[in-house]
N, C-alpha and C positions, 0 to 999 in steps of 0.2 A: 658917341665919342669916348668917352671919358670915357669906358669899362673896355672900350679897343685899345684907346690910347697904355689905357693899364697893364692888359694885358699883351702887346708890344713889349711895354719897360719889363712886367716880369720874363719874359723871353730875354730879353737883352739881360738883363740877370742871372740871370739861369746863363748865360753863355760866359758871363765873365766871370763865374766860380768853376767854371768847367777848365777855362784856361791858367785861372789861380793857381788851382787845384793842380793841373797837370806843371807848374811853374813850382810847388811847394810839395809833394806828396812822395815818397820814394819814387826811384826808377829800376823799374822791373830790367832784372837782365842781359843782354846782351840791347838795350836801348838807353840810348845819351841823352840828357836832358834837354838839348833841343830839340834830341828826334821825341819826345815827348810831348814838348810843347806846341812842335810842328803838328801832332794829332789831337792836339785838344784845342790849336786853332781852325780843326780841320770838322768836328765834331759841332765845333761852335757855328762853323761857317753853314752846316747843313741846319742846325736848328734857327738860325735866322732864316732862310730861304724856304725849309720845308713851311713854317710858321706868319710867312712873308712880312717879317717885321720892318719892313723897308724895302727899299729898290733893291732889287737884286746886286745892280749895277754899284749902291751906294753900301753896300754890305760885303762888296769883291775888295773892293778899294781899301774899305777901312782894316778889314784882317792881313790885308798887303801888308799894310803901313804897323799892324804887329805886328807881323814877319820881321820888321828892321828895330824896332823899336823893346822887341824882346832876346835881339840879338839874336832869334833864330838862322839869317841870311844877311848876308851885306846891300847895302841898298842898290849895288849892281848887281848883282844873283837877283834879288827881286826883283828888278826893272827890265831885266833880260829873263826868268822866265813868265814874268807877264807879258811882255810883248814879243813873244815866240811867233813862228809860222803856224801855230792853228789860232792864232790870236788872227792874223793879217789872212789867213783862208779864212776866217770869218767873214772878216774887213769886205773880199773881194766876192765870198760867195750870196753876196745880204744883197747886191745888184742883181745878181738873177731872180732872186726871188721880188724882188721890188719890181722891177723887169715886168714879169710875167701875170706876178697879179693884179698889172694895171690892163691886163688886156684879156680879150674874149675865150683865149687857149683853155684854161679849168675850165669856163660853161663850156663850150667844144665837145667837152672831152665829158662828164658828167653829162649832160643832154645825149650824146655819142653811144652813153652806157646804157641809160636809163631807153630811149629805142631799144636799141639791141635784147636788153630783159625782156620787155614787155610785159607778162603780166607775175612773170618767174620770178618771187622774191630771189630766192638762193643763188641766180645769175646776177640780179641787180646788187648785190651785200656783194656778193661775191667780186663784181665790176666795181664796185665803187673802189674797194680793196685794193685790188689791181690799180684801177687808176690813179690813184692815190700814191702806193710805191713806185710806180713808173714816174710820176712827175717830184716826190723826192728822193727820188736817185740824183737829180741835178738842184734841188731846189731846196732849203732847210726845211726842219721836218715842221714845228710848230706852222708856217705860213702856209706850210700847203695844207695841214690840217685845218687849219680856220680855213681855208679857203673852200674844200672839201664838205665840212662842215652845214659849212653857209650851204651852201647847192645842196646837201642833204637835208636842212631842215628847211628849204624853199620850197621841196617835193612833198615834207609832211604835210606840211600846210595846203599842196595842192590836192592832198590823201583825206581832207575834209579837216586836218589839223587838229591831230588827235591832241587829249591834256597827256606834255613829258611822261613818259611812262607808264603807261596806259597801251602803248603801243608796242609791238614786239620786232616788229619792223621796223622800228623807229630806236629800239633799246639794240639790232644786231645795227644797221647804221651807223650809229655812235659810235660804239664800240670797233668796228672796223674801219676806222675813216682814222684813229691815231694809233691803231696795230698796222695799216698800212702808212701810213709816213713813218716810224719807227725803222719799220722791216726795210721799205724801201731807203732808209735813210743806211744804212748797211751794204746797199747793191753795188756803190761806186764810191772813190773813194771822194768825189764829189757833194756825196749824200751827205757827211755830218762829220762832226772837228773829230767826234771817235777813230776815226779812220787815218784820219791824220798823224793823229798820237800814233798808232802801231804804228803805219807808216814810218813816221819820222824817226821812231827809236829801234827801225829793224833796219833800218839804212846805216844807222849808229853804230849797227851790231857786226854789219858787215852780210844782211843777208835779204837786202832789197828785195823787195814786191813791186812792180810795175803798177802800171795804172790801169790797164787793158788787162793782166792777170787778174787782177781782183776784180776786175768786172766778170770774168770768165768766171769767177769760181763765183763772185755773190750774186750774179742775177740771176742762173736757175732757183742755186740754195733760197734769194729773197724768193723768187714767184711761185716755188714749190709751199714756202711757209703761208704765205699768205691766205693763196687758194683755199690751201687746204683752211685755214683759220678761218677764211670765209663761211667755207661750207660749215664748216665745224658749226661755227656761233650764229646763222643760218637754221640752224636747224634744231640746233641747243635750243633755241629761243622758240621754234616752230613761227616762224617773221611769217604776216600774212601778204595775199597778195595786193599788188596797187593797183591803185582805181584808173577809172575811164582818165578823170581830172587830173591823173598824175602824171601820165602819157600823154595829150594834152599841151602840156607844161613841159615835155620835154622836144616834140615838136619846136612850142612858143621858143626856147633854148637853143635851138640851131638853127631856124629860120632868121630870128630875129637879129645874132648876132654874123649875117651876111657874110660878103667873104672878106678873108684878111684886110688887114688896111694898110698904103703902104709901111706907119709904123710899127704894126704890130710882125710884118713879114723884115724888117730890120733887127726885130728885137728875134725874134727866131735864128735869124741871119749868124748875128754877135754870141749867141747859145752854143748855134750847130757848131764856132766858129772855133768856142772857146772845146766846146766837146774834142771836136779833134783833135786841137792841140795838145789836151791832158791824154788822147790817146796815142798819139805819135810822140809822147814820152819817155813812152816801150822802148825805142830804138832812138829818142834826141833829147838825151838827160834835158840840156837846154831851156827846152819846155816841164820846166818848175811847175808842182801843183798849183803852189801858191802863188808864185810871179802872174800863170798863168790867168787866175783869178784876179790879183788884182791890175796885169791889161785886158782884161779885158770890159772891168767893172767902166777904167777908162775910158773904151771904146764908145760904151752906150751913151758916153757923154758925149765923143767926137762931134767939130761940127759940119753938120749934113747927114751924122746919122740922129745926133738928140735924143735917143727912144727913155732916158733920162739927165732929170738936171739936179743939178748939185741938191740943189732944196728940197725934191723929191728925195732924193739921196739918203739925206741928215737929216727927212722927221721920220721915213716911213722904213728907212734900214734896223731896225730891232739894235738899237746899240745896247740896250739891259745884256740881252743874252751877248752880247760878244763882251761885254766887259768884265763879264764874270766867266764864260771862256778865259778871258785872259789871269783874271785872279783864283781861278781853279787851277789856270799854269802855274802861276809862283807857288802857291801852295803845296800841288803836286810836287816842282824843283824841291822841297823843302826837305819835303817825308823822303826823296830818296838821297837827298845831300845827307843829310843828317842820321841814314842809315831803318828810319821809322820805318818804308814801306817793305821791307827787304824785311827785316823783325817782323813785319805782322806777317807777311807768305813764309815766311819760316815755321812762322809759330803754327800755321794750318796745314804745312805742309810737311812737319816734318819725316823723314819716314822718305820720301815719294822717291831717292834715287831707287827703289829696290821693285818699283809699280811697274806694270805692264806699260806700254806705251796708253792702252786703249785705258785704262785705269785712270790717268796723269790725267786725258785730257775729257775724261767725263766727270775730275773733280774739279777740276777749271770751269767748265761749262756749269757747270750746279751753285758751286761756289759765286762767280760771277753772276746767274744768274741771282740767289741770292740775297748779295751784297747792293745790288743796281734796288732791290727791294726796299731794300732798309734805308740807301741811300739815293735820294731820287732826281739826282743829276748826271744822266750819262760824262759829260765829259771831266765830272771827277773823278767819276768811276776809270776809266780809261788813264787817264790822265796818275795815278793812284797803282792803277793793278798794273797797267802792260812793262815795264819795267821789269819788278821781282817775278813777274812770271812769265817772261821771256829768259831771264836769268835763272829760274826755275826748271824750266822744258830743256837749256841749255846741258844743268846741272843733272839732269833726271835721264838724260840722251833719247829728248821728243824733238819735232819741226821748230821753229821756235819760229818759225810761220805762220803757222798752223795753230800755234795756241794765244798769238799777238791776234791771229784774226776772231780764234771764237771769244778772248775779251772784248774787242770793238764790236762782235755780235749780239753779247749782252749788255754792254755797257750802254749800244742806245734802246735795244728792249728792255719789255717788261710788259705781263700780261696780270700780273696782280693785283696790285693799286691803283688807283688812277692819282696817284701823287707825283710821279714824274709831269712835268711842264705838258708834255703832246697829251698823253690823257684827260689831263686835267681840262685843257681845253675843251672839252665834249661834257665832259663830268658835268661842267656847272649849267647844263640846259635843262640837267633833270630828266633826260629821257631814260637811262640805269644810273642803280645806286650801290654805292660802295660795297655792298654785300652778293649786288647780280656779279660783278664784276671780279668780285673774290671767285664766288661759286663756279665761277666760269672760267676764271683765267688761270688756276692749280693746272687744269688735264694738259691746256699747248704747252703751258711752263715745261711740267715733266715733261710731254713725249718729246719739243723741242731739244732740251737738254739731252736730251738719247740724240735727237738725231742729229742738232749741230757736230757733238762730239767724234761722229761717225764719220757723215756729211763731209767736212770743213777740210779734217787731215787727209781725208782720199782724196777731194780734189787737189790738195795741195801735191799730195803727195803721184795723181797721174799729170800735174805742169811739170815736178820734177822739181819745183821752187826750193 
């Protein structure tokens, strides 16, 4: 414990040194002192979050106060950035996660996949990836990943309980589940905060994209990505067939669930109503995505419905991640207000005005993919990159909607390192190692950088957005 505490304090000291250096070192041309300090605080935050120095919410709040103490932002500006629509969207969608996680619905989905796949390991891996992605399109990524990971581990135990790391099927399942979670998070605006960051900024510049249009683009691209990834990962590791015991487990999972209870029917009804309202926002802007999420949260708790209690919601809602999103929002606002984000993008994209549209999209796709490998926080990547990338797109005469969606895709998704919170969840069970993920992860990363750079602009152009 003492050694662990010393390591954490070493990380804190390193973070403090970076902030001090940003406050005293010479400022590069085109960057202000406040901008340099905003970048220093962002880097310090990454150190605290990656090495889990303390609770992520505590780290986020600490960094936000430093924005004020160092005069990077005024208190009112910081609070506005922290409590923006993305923060409240997270508050609202936590209820869907909490409600569905307490039902047998995820278990029924997993049991159905197992029964459908029979002894075919490729079908099982693809089925788990697709099932996770579909559920993740309306639930938070980490809880969806946790639900399917627990079901995957139950299947592995029924399949002879092989020691973690010795089963290729276990390896493939534990890699495809977080991949499905993050890819599903891109498929609808409700899937994750990175999408809302992109939608909000596009609305600010007068190029909005509706919930339905996002879904029309996101669902086909997401399903293609997860199906191909599931096939690839299963064949890459040559997954072995599952046993008769595992198939028997599938039968038990389905039959043991029984018919839907009254409470589960209420939960599904509220979720469906929220989804219908989100789609209806395409024609009726009064159904604001964030407001629908907040109203749906309250609806879960209305008298006579009572799918959730406030106690359940407050205890199981995942407030740590929500406060981290708020903190990241404030830090990103600081990077935008001080010009630090624009300075970073301008430095990376000098001369982009003479590039072809395809080259601009390709470089954006590759850059954000790499940034997310380095910065293992999707909301942080999106909050930092969306505004300057959209500005770049406008100056380079390419479609800002396509550019923003590419940023949103790679802000949610990473295949190379299990440092993002979603793959980190299954990594800790030991079914695969970091070299395993690196060994297979670079191939889909390269392929999807090209695929996303082509498919998203094509789909956006096809819809005339």
